[in-house]
C-alpha positions as CSV (number, residue, x, y, z in Angstrom):
1,M,9.2,-34.2,35.8
2,Q,5.8,-34.5,34.2
3,Y,5.5,-34.7,30.4
4,F,4.1,-31.2,30.0
5,E,6.8,-29.7,32.3
6,R,9.4,-31.3,30.1
7,I,7.8,-29.9,26.9
8,D,7.3,-26.5,28.4
9,K,11.0,-26.3,29.4
10,L,12.0,-27.3,25.9
11,T,9.8,-24.5,24.3
12,K,11.9,-21.9,26.1
13,H,14.7,-22.7,23.7
14,V,12.7,-22.3,20.5
15,P,13.7,-19.1,18.8
16,V,10.9,-16.5,19.1
17,E,11.5,-15.6,15.5
18,L,10.1,-19.0,14.6
19,I,7.4,-19.5,17.4
20,D,6.7,-17.2,20.3
21,F,5.0,-19.4,22.8
22,S,4.4,-16.4,25.1
23,S,2.2,-14.5,22.7
24,P,-1.5,-15.2,22.1
25,R,-2.5,-17.3,19.1
26,D,-3.1,-15.3,16.0
27,P,-6.9,-15.4,15.2
28,A,-7.7,-17.3,12.0
29,R,-10.1,-16.0,9.4
30,A,-12.8,-18.4,8.2
31,P,-12.3,-19.4,4.6
32,T,-15.0,-18.1,2.3
33,Q,-14.9,-20.8,-0.5
34,A,-13.8,-24.4,-0.7
35,S,-12.1,-26.0,-3.6
36,S,-12.0,-29.5,-5.1
37,N,-8.3,-29.8,-4.1
38,F,-9.2,-28.9,-0.5
39,I,-11.8,-31.6,-0.3
40,T,-9.6,-34.2,-1.9
41,N,-6.8,-33.4,0.5
42,R,-9.2,-33.7,3.4
43,E,-10.5,-37.0,2.1
44,Q,-6.9,-38.3,1.8
45,G,-6.2,-37.1,5.4
46,D,-9.3,-38.9,6.6
47,W,-8.2,-42.1,4.8
48,A,-4.7,-41.9,6.4
49,E,-6.2,-41.5,9.8
50,K,-8.5,-44.5,9.4
51,L,-5.7,-46.6,7.9
52,L,-3.5,-46.1,10.9
53,A,-6.3,-46.6,13.4
54,R,-7.4,-49.8,11.7
55,A,-3.8,-51.2,11.7
56,I,-3.4,-50.5,15.4
57,N,-6.8,-51.9,16.3
58,D,-6.3,-55.0,14.1
59,E,-2.8,-55.9,15.3
60,S,-2.5,-54.8,18.9
61,K,-3.4,-57.0,21.8
62,N,-3.2,-54.3,24.5
63,L,-3.9,-50.9,22.8
64,V,-6.9,-49.2,21.2
65,A,-6.9,-46.3,18.7
66,V,-9.9,-43.9,19.0
67,K,-10.9,-41.1,16.7
68,Y,-10.7,-37.8,18.6
69,G,-9.9,-35.0,16.3
70,K,-12.5,-32.4,15.5
71,S,-13.9,-32.9,12.0
72,D,-17.0,-32.3,10.0
73,D,-18.2,-32.8,6.4
74,L,-19.1,-29.2,6.1
75,V,-17.0,-26.9,3.8
76,A,-16.8,-23.2,3.4
77,G,-19.9,-21.9,1.6
78,E,-22.3,-24.4,3.2
79,N,-24.9,-23.6,5.8
80,G,-23.5,-24.2,9.3
81,F,-19.8,-24.0,8.4
82,D,-19.3,-20.6,10.0
83,E,-20.7,-21.8,13.3
84,F,-18.5,-24.9,13.1
85,F,-15.4,-22.9,12.4
86,E,-16.1,-20.5,15.3
87,E,-16.7,-23.4,17.7
88,F,-13.4,-24.9,16.5
89,Q,-11.5,-21.7,17.0
90,N,-12.9,-21.3,20.5
91,E,-11.9,-24.9,21.4
92,L,-8.3,-24.1,20.2
93,D,-8.1,-21.3,22.8
94,T,-9.6,-23.4,25.6
95,I,-8.1,-26.9,25.3
96,G,-5.8,-26.6,22.3
97,K,-5.8,-28.6,19.1
98,R,-7.0,-32.2,19.5
99,P,-4.8,-34.8,17.9
100,D,-6.6,-37.0,15.3
101,L,-6.3,-40.2,17.3
102,L,-5.9,-41.2,20.9
103,I,-4.3,-44.4,22.0
104,F,-5.6,-46.1,25.2
105,R,-4.7,-49.2,27.0
106,K,-7.5,-51.7,26.6
107,S,-8.0,-51.6,30.4
108,D,-8.8,-47.9,30.1
109,F,-10.9,-48.0,26.9
110,N,-14.5,-47.0,27.4
111,G,-16.7,-49.2,25.3
112,D,-19.7,-47.0,25.9
113,F,-18.0,-44.1,24.1
114,G,-16.7,-46.4,21.4
115,F,-14.1,-45.8,18.7
116,D,-15.2,-42.3,17.8
117,I,-15.4,-39.6,20.5
118,S,-14.8,-36.7,18.1
119,N,-18.3,-35.3,18.4
120,L,-18.9,-35.9,22.1
121,P,-18.9,-32.7,24.4
122,C,-15.6,-31.8,26.0
123,E,-17.1,-31.9,29.5
124,M,-18.2,-35.5,28.9
125,I,-14.8,-36.8,27.7
126,N,-12.0,-34.6,29.2
127,D,-11.3,-36.8,32.2
128,Y,-11.3,-39.8,29.8
129,V,-8.9,-38.2,27.4
130,K,-6.4,-37.8,30.3
131,K,-6.2,-41.6,30.5
132,A,-4.8,-41.9,27.0
133,I,-1.2,-42.8,26.6
134,A,-0.7,-41.0,23.3
135,G,-2.3,-38.5,21.0
136,L,-1.5,-38.9,17.3
137,E,-1.6,-36.1,14.7
138,V,-1.9,-37.9,11.4
139,R,-0.7,-36.1,8.2
140,S,-0.9,-37.5,4.7
141,S,1.3,-37.1,1.6
142,A,0.4,-38.2,-1.9
143,F,3.9,-39.7,-2.6
144,L,5.6,-43.1,-2.7
145,I,8.5,-42.2,-0.5
146,D,10.7,-45.1,-1.6
147,K,10.4,-44.1,-5.3
148,Y,10.9,-40.4,-4.4
149,D,14.1,-41.2,-2.6
150,K,15.4,-43.3,-5.4
151,V,14.6,-40.6,-8.0
152,M,16.1,-37.8,-5.9
153,L,19.3,-39.7,-5.3
154,A,19.7,-40.3,-9.0
155,K,18.9,-36.6,-9.7
156,V,21.5,-35.3,-7.2
157,S,24.1,-37.7,-8.6
158,R,23.3,-36.6,-12.2
159,Y,23.5,-32.9,-11.5
160,S,26.6,-33.3,-9.3
161,I,28.4,-35.0,-12.2
162,M,27.2,-32.2,-14.6
163,A,28.3,-29.5,-12.3
164,M,31.8,-30.9,-11.8
165,E,32.3,-31.6,-15.5
166,T,31.1,-28.1,-16.4
167,K,33.4,-26.5,-13.8
168,Q,36.4,-28.5,-15.2
169,K,35.5,-27.6,-18.8
170,I,35.4,-23.9,-17.9
171,L,38.8,-24.1,-16.2
172,N,40.4,-26.2,-19.0
173,D,39.0,-24.3,-22.1
174,Y,38.4,-20.8,-20.9
175,F,41.1,-20.1,-18.3
176,D,42.6,-17.4,-20.5
177,L,39.4,-15.4,-20.4
178,L,39.0,-15.8,-16.7
179,S,42.7,-14.7,-16.1
180,Q,41.7,-11.1,-16.9
181,P,41.7,-9.1,-13.7
182,S,38.0,-8.2,-13.9
183,R,37.1,-11.9,-14.1
184,R,39.7,-13.4,-11.8
185,N,37.2,-13.8,-9.0
186,Y,35.5,-16.5,-11.0
187,V,38.6,-18.6,-10.9
188,D,38.6,-18.5,-7.1
189,L,34.9,-19.4,-7.2
190,L,35.4,-22.4,-9.4
191,E,38.4,-23.7,-7.5
192,G,36.3,-23.6,-4.3
193,I,33.6,-25.9,-5.9
194,N,33.9,-29.6,-5.0
195,E,31.5,-32.4,-4.0
196,K,31.2,-31.0,-0.5
197,T,30.5,-27.4,-1.4
198,L,28.0,-27.9,-4.2
199,G,25.2,-27.7,-1.7
200,L,26.4,-24.3,-0.4
201,V,27.9,-22.4,-3.3
202,D,26.0,-19.4,-4.8
203,F,27.0,-17.0,-7.6
204,K,25.5,-14.7,-10.2
205,V,25.8,-15.8,-13.8
206,P,28.1,-13.1,-15.4
207,G,26.1,-12.1,-18.4
208,W,29.0,-11.7,-20.8
209,R,28.1,-11.2,-24.5
210,S,30.8,-9.2,-26.2
211,S,32.5,-12.1,-28.1
212,A,31.6,-15.6,-29.3
213,R,33.8,-17.3,-26.7
214,L,32.5,-15.1,-23.9
215,I,29.0,-16.1,-24.8
216,E,30.0,-19.8,-24.7
217,L,31.6,-19.2,-21.3
218,N,28.5,-17.5,-20.1
219,N,26.3,-20.4,-21.2
220,L,28.6,-22.8,-19.3
221,F,28.1,-20.7,-16.1
222,K,24.3,-20.9,-16.7
223,I,24.6,-24.7,-16.9
224,L,26.7,-24.7,-13.7
225,K,24.2,-22.4,-11.9
226,H,21.3,-24.6,-13.0
227,S,23.0,-27.8,-11.7
228,V,23.8,-26.2,-8.4
229,K,20.3,-24.9,-7.9
230,E,18.9,-28.4,-8.6
231,I,21.3,-30.0,-6.1
232,Q,20.3,-27.4,-3.4
233,K,16.6,-28.1,-3.7
234,R,15.1,-30.0,-0.7
235,D,15.6,-33.6,-1.6
236,Y,13.6,-35.3,1.1
237,L,9.9,-35.9,1.8
238,S,8.9,-34.5,5.2
239,I,6.9,-34.7,8.3
240,T,4.9,-31.5,8.2
241,P,3.8,-29.7,11.4
242,K,2.4,-26.2,10.7
243,V,4.0,-23.5,12.7
244,E,0.6,-22.3,13.9
245,D,-0.3,-25.8,15.1
246,I,2.8,-26.1,17.2
247,K,1.4,-23.6,19.7
248,V,-2.1,-25.1,19.9
249,V,-0.6,-28.6,20.3
250,H,1.4,-27.1,23.2
251,K,-2.0,-25.9,24.7
252,W,-3.5,-29.3,24.3
253,V,-0.5,-31.0,26.0
254,E,-0.8,-28.4,28.8
255,T,-4.5,-29.3,29.2
256,F,-4.2,-33.1,29.3
257,N,-0.5,-33.9,29.9
258,V,-0.7,-36.7,27.3
259,P,2.3,-37.4,25.1
260,H,1.8,-36.1,21.5
261,Y,3.2,-37.5,18.2
262,Y,3.1,-36.7,14.5
263,F,2.6,-39.5,12.0
264,Q,3.2,-38.9,8.2
265,V,1.3,-41.4,6.0
266,F,2.7,-41.9,2.5
267,F,1.2,-44.3,0.1
268,D,3.8,-47.0,0.7
269,K,5.1,-46.3,4.3
270,I,4.4,-44.4,7.5
271,Y,6.9,-42.5,9.6
272,G,6.4,-41.2,13.2
273,I,8.1,-38.7,15.4
274,S,7.3,-37.3,18.9
275,Y,6.2,-33.7,19.4
276,E,9.0,-33.5,22.0
277,K,11.6,-34.5,19.3
278,I,10.1,-31.8,17.0
279,I,10.6,-29.1,19.6
280,E,14.2,-30.3,20.2
281,I,14.9,-30.1,16.5
282,I,13.6,-26.6,15.9
283,S,15.2,-25.4,19.1
284,N,18.6,-25.8,17.4
285,S,19.0,-23.3,14.5
286,D,21.9,-25.4,13.2
287,N,19.4,-28.0,12.2
288,E,17.7,-25.6,9.7
289,G,18.6,-26.4,6.1
290,V,20.1,-29.8,7.3
291,I,17.2,-31.9,8.6
292,Y,14.4,-29.4,8.4
293,S,13.3,-26.4,6.4
294,I,10.7,-23.7,6.9
295,E,8.4,-23.2,3.9
296,S,5.1,-21.7,2.9
297,D,2.9,-24.6,2.0
298,T,1.0,-23.8,-1.2
299,K,-1.3,-26.8,-0.7
300,N,-2.3,-25.4,2.7
301,Q,-3.2,-21.8,2.1
302,N,0.5,-20.8,2.1
303,K,0.7,-21.4,5.9
304,T,4.2,-21.6,7.3
305,T,5.1,-25.2,7.7
306,I,8.1,-26.9,9.3
307,K,9.3,-29.7,7.0
308,I,11.3,-32.3,8.9
309,N,13.1,-35.0,7.0
310,S,10.9,-38.1,7.4
311,K,14.0,-40.2,8.0
312,V,14.7,-38.3,11.2
313,G,11.6,-39.9,12.4
314,R,11.0,-43.7,12.6
315,E,9.4,-46.0,10.1
316,V,6.3,-47.3,11.8
317,A,4.7,-49.1,8.8
318,S,7.0,-50.8,6.3
319,K,4.4,-51.4,3.6
320,I,0.9,-50.1,2.5
321,D,-1.6,-51.7,0.2
322,E,-3.0,-48.7,-1.6
323,P,-6.7,-47.8,-1.3
324,T,-9.3,-47.8,-4.0
325,H,-10.3,-44.4,-5.2
326,K,-13.2,-42.8,-7.1
327,S,-14.6,-39.4,-8.0
328,A,-17.4,-37.8,-5.9
329,R,-19.5,-34.7,-6.2
330,K,-20.6,-32.1,-3.6
331,E,-23.3,-29.6,-4.4
332,L,-23.1,-26.4,-2.4
333,D,-26.1,-24.3,-1.4
334,R,-26.0,-22.0,-4.4
335,G,-25.8,-24.8,-6.9
336,R,-22.0,-24.8,-7.2
337,L,-20.5,-28.2,-7.8
338,L,-17.2,-29.5,-6.5
339,F,-15.7,-32.7,-7.8
340,Y,-13.1,-34.5,-5.7
341,V,-11.5,-37.9,-5.0
342,T,-12.5,-40.3,-2.2
343,F,-10.3,-43.1,-0.8
344,D,-11.4,-46.4,0.7
345,G,-9.6,-49.5,2.1
346,G,-5.9,-50.2,2.0
347,T,-3.8,-51.9,4.6
348,A,-0.8,-50.6,6.6
349,Y,1.7,-53.3,7.8
350,L,3.0,-52.0,11.1
351,D,6.6,-52.2,12.1
352,V,5.8,-52.9,15.8
353,G,9.3,-52.2,16.9
354,G,9.3,-48.9,15.2
355,L,5.9,-47.9,16.4
356,T,6.6,-48.8,20.0
357,S,9.9,-47.0,19.8
358,V,8.3,-43.8,18.7
359,L,5.6,-44.1,21.5
360,G,8.3,-45.0,24.1
361,L,6.8,-48.4,24.8
362,D,8.2,-51.9,25.2
363,E,7.1,-54.2,22.3
364,S,5.4,-56.4,24.9
365,E,3.0,-53.5,25.7
366,F,1.7,-53.5,22.1
């Protein structure tokens, strides 16, 4: 079975409530105004892409990373942006969404095209693209994942202790108040709370105020509620495919039959996962709330994003030397100024075993 046939078969199991692969792509509206945050995020994404490409090209004996994804320095509000945006939308409907990087075997690498084919006409490079062994979508995140994990582990531990101590204090000191028939359900609630159920329990704070002890009891329920809510927040950093991108990646895979992957670049490590694995994960609704969540991403125009626990993927770079950064200025046509951050340099130290595992290669092929 060819790669695309395998992917297409998997998509039939994805709930249509999440992604309906049979329906046309929803048309996108061109943004009317860019922001400093948008440009900074784009600069960070460009840096992440260059970081990964450079690491592969510096370390691999047999593979070459080539820039392929559609990109431009134009932003909303500049002359030419609307034409660029329309051309990009048309391309999504014809060949799908290009991954940022293509990986070729050196024997298939076209030196005449070089390491950047992002601006070459499709008709010139489509046959060449089909020779790639992988397409990499590179996402970036402004976090140190090791530090985040350490802090979140301590936070969950702290709030778990607070929740269990608060529960016990309520039962020990206020059981008489809860023994009243109208409050008895709260005893059942509390007795059902343990380390395993803290991530699931939900309740409404009573709102009692008719006596000093009831106010004290009500405040303890507020503390318990707050602790539970903190425990139940997503406690992992994620690999972040947008829902709308899943469909246009499917179109690209259909067009070229090249395996596709997502790579999430943090400022200390890189994780990778195959598009195929992503489809498998979201096909099983039991995985939601366990290893992935569905959220509106405020940093990306509130677009619906699938956030998959990075640790479900594979670590492909065990260390990163951070880039240098500096402020920059862009002047728009009407004289509006945007100030943003640019990134330069840095080194990713590849875990070759992890990288080849994600790509389905033997280490000797790297």
